[in-house]
N, C-alpha and C positions, 0 to 999 in steps of 0.2 A: 919446749919446741923440739920436734922430733924429725922433721924433714926439711927439704929445701923451702925457703920462705919466698913466696911470690906475692907481690902487691899488684892487684888489678886496680888500675887508677885512671883518673883524668888529672894530669899533672897540675893544671891551673887551679884545682880545687884545694881550698884550705883544709878540708877534711882529709884529703889524701896526703897533703903536706904534713899534717900532724903525725901521721903514721911514719912517714919517712924521717921526720925530725926525731921522733922517739927512737927509731932504729939506729940512727946515727949516734945519738947520745949514749946509747947502751952498747954500741959496737956490734949490732946485728946486721948481717948482710941481706939485702933484699934484691931479688930479681924483679924488675918493673915491667908490667905489661899495660900499654896505653890503650884507652878506648875513647873515641870521640863521642861525647854525650850529645853534641849538637847534631850528630848524624844518626842518633838512635842506636849506637852500637852496644849499649847495655840492655836493649830491649829485644834483641834477636832471640829466636828460639834456642840457639846454642848457649848463649849467655844465661838465659833464664833456667835452662835445664842443667847446666854444668857449673855455674859460678854463683849466682844469687837469684833465686826465684822472685825476689822483690825488685829486681831490675835496677839496683843502685850500686854505686861504688863510693868509697873504696871497699874492696874485699881482700882480706889477708888469707892466703893459702899456705898451710903448713902440711906438706906432703899431700895427702888426699883429703884433708879436712879444710873447711872454709869458714872464716869468721867474718860476718858482716858487722857494720857499725864501727865508725872510726875510733871512738873512745874505748870500745871493747878491745879493738885491735891494739891500741896503744898500751892498754893495761896488760894484755897478753905478752907483749914484747918487753915490758918493764918489770914483770914479775920477778921478785927477788933482788931488785936493785934499789938504790937509794931514792929513786924517783917515786917509790910507793912507801909512804910512811908506815911504820909498824905500830906506833902508839895508836890505840883504838880511836881516840877522839880525832887525831890528825888524819887518820885513814878515812874516817867518816866525813870529815870536813873536805878532804880531797874529792871524794865522791860527790859531795854536795856541789862543789864548784864545777865538776865535770857535767853533772846533770843540768845545772844552771846554764852552762854554756850552750847546751843543746836546746834548751827551752826558752831562754831569754836573750841570749847573745846571737847565736848563729842564725836563727830564723829572721832576724832583723838586719844585722850588719852584712852577713853573707848574702842574703837574698838581694838586698839593694846593690851590693857589688856585682852580683851575677847579672841582674837586670841592666845595670848601667855600663858595666865593663865588658860583659860577654854578649848580651843581646843588643844593647845600645838603646839609649833613652828614646830615640826617634822611632824605634820599632816596637815599643811597648803598647799593649792593648789598653783599653780604657779602664778595665778592672785593676790592672797593675798600677796604672797612674793614680787611681783613687786610693790605693793601699799605701802608696809611697810616704805621705806625710805621717801616718801612724807608725810605720816601720822606722822612719827617721827619728821620731820622738822616742820610741822604745829603744832604738839603738843608742841614742845619746844618753838615755837613762841608764843603760847597761854600762856604758863607758864611765859615766859619773860615779856609779856604784863601785866600779873597779878602782877608779882614781882615789876615792875616799878610803877604800880598803887598803890601798898601797901607800897611804900618807905616812904611816908609821912602821912600815915593814918593807923588806926587799922582795919577798916572795909571798905567794898567796897562802901557803901553809907553813907554819912554824918559821924556821930560819934557813930552810933548804929548798932548792928547786925541786918541784914535784910535777906529777902529771897534770895537776890543776893548772900550772903555768903553761905547760906544753899545749894543752888542749885549748886554752884561751888565746894563745899567742898568734896562730896563723891568720885568723880573720881580723884580729885587732891591728896587727902591723900593716895590713893593706886596707884599713878602713878608709883611708884617704881616697882610694879608688872609687868609693861610693860617696865621696864628697863629705865625709865626716871630718871635722876639724880637730885633729889630735892635739893641736896646740892648746886646746882648752883643758887638756888632761895631762899636766906635766908629770905627775907620778906614773901614769901609764907610759909616757914616752921614755922616762928613765928606766922603767922595768923592761921595755922592749930592748933598749940598748944593753941592759944587763944580760938579758938572755942571749942576745947576739954575741956577746963576749964569752960565752961558755965554750970550754974545750969540746971539739967534735961538732960544733954547731954547723949546720948546713942551711943555705938560703933556700927560699921557696923555688927559685928558678934553677937550682943546681941540678 
């Protein structure tokens, strides 16, 4: 990291929160710039030309360089810390869970939360309504897999907190806002409380 760190974000997003949480845990200071995605503020010509041509947030800015994709940003912030395992297998396993979060977890749990919590169930179009049962089934499958993995361990990788935990945490802890019953997954609930008890932990609404 070479310059002032700026997080371009929508604070209610779990993807943005994971970057803030990583920064807090490693002691990195972020300047925060808020964009209202409901008003299209990440689709303006200025944002597309100067922040992210893909029109999405979060984006982490380090000086005059910009890093899109929340898991890449978290990795950048955590480089050289204990949040990134050095043993080759554990390092690869951490990446496996980070990729899995983006492909199997976030598209289902986070999407349902956004539809229900941000847009509102009454405002959904017919296509989204049709997709909801499949996303709920897939979201519960993801939570079940996590719960089974955590049955005999405290953290996802080895015996230490890692980026795998941090990237899975944000949308899991608010899954109830999408009407997922976390009570069905007691190992996940204990893991959530364990992470909340870490030094330097910051809440999503902080």
